[in-house]
N, C-alpha and C positions, 0 to 999 in steps of 0.2 A: 181513546184519546181523552186527555184531561186538559182543562184550561186552568192554569195556576196564576193567581194574581202576583205580579212582581213585588208589590209592597209586602206580601206575606212572606216572601223569600227573604227580603232585605231586613225584616224584623226578627229573623231567627238569631239567637245568640251566636251561633257559629258564623253567620254572615258578618256580624259586627267585629269578629276577631280575624276572619279570613280576608275581608275586603278592607283596604286601608283608607278608603274615602277620597283618595287623590284622583280617582277617575270617575266621572259622572256617567251613569248608564241611562240612556233614554230610549224607550220603545218607540217604534215608528208610530206617528200620530199623536204622541204625547208632547206636552210643552217642553221645548228644548231651549237651553241658553243660546244666545247668539253664536252661531258657528262662524269662526274666523277663517278656518282652513280645514278642508277634508283631505284625508289620505286614503289608504287602501281599505278594501273590504276583506273581512275574514270571517270564516264560519268555524264553529266549534261543535263537536258532536260528543256529548258526555253521556255516559251510561253508568248505572249502578246495579248491583245485584238486588233483585226484587224479593228474594226468598226471605220470608220473615218480616218484611217491611210492608207497611200500608202503601197503596199507590200514591197517596198524598205526600207522605214522608219521602218516598223515593223520588217523586217528581221534584219536590223542593230541593232535595240534595243534588239531583242532576242539573237543575237550573242554576243553583248556586255554583256548582263546579264549572259550568259554562261561563258564568259571570267572572269567576276568578281567572279563568283562562283568558277571557277578553281583556280584563284589567291588566294582566301581566303583559300581554302582547301590546296593548296600548302604550304602556309605560316604556316598553322597549322601542317603540316607534315614536316616542316623544309627544304622544297625545295625552290630553287630559280628559278625554271623553270618548265614549262609544255611542254613536247616535244611530237612529233608524234601525234599532234592533228588531229583528223579526224572527218568528219561528220558521225553521227551514228543514223540517222533517222530510226526508226523501226528496230534497231539492224543491219542495212545494212551499213557496213563500206565503206565510200567513201574517198579516199585519193586524195588530191590536194595541191600542194605547194603554191597556192595563194588564193584559194577560199574556202568558207564554204557553204554547202548546207543548204537551208532554205525552209520551206514549208508554203505556205500562203493559207488559206481558206477564206470563207466569214466572219467568225467571229474570228478565232484563227490563229495566225502566230507563228511558232515555229522553233527552231533550237536545235538539239541534238549534243553535242560535247563529244568526248572521248579523253583522253590524259594520258600520263604517267608523274608522278612527278619525278623530277630529280634535282640533284646538277650539275651545269655546271660551267666550268671555266669562270672567269669574266675578 
């Protein structure tokens, strides 16, 4: 198991092109803009092939893929944020205000995220 800081994922060049910035992502326990309305909870389980990749690189990619999936679904649901994001590997909820849990094996690297869609003040 690896703990990956969310800010290191968001600083990646591919994060800047894949995430359009219209949806705020907030980890559980982190400072969140004022929530005006919450809606459904969704989990995403993203995996990547770990062959030839460092665990760190694979984890950042899996987490970014999860954030992309959450952003897409948030926009489809009319939300401008995903709040209370937690690691949710094997349905074990782990809250951390700065990091996301990732699991790396010999072949597969994965991260499971769960969050709540919300409208937040801008």
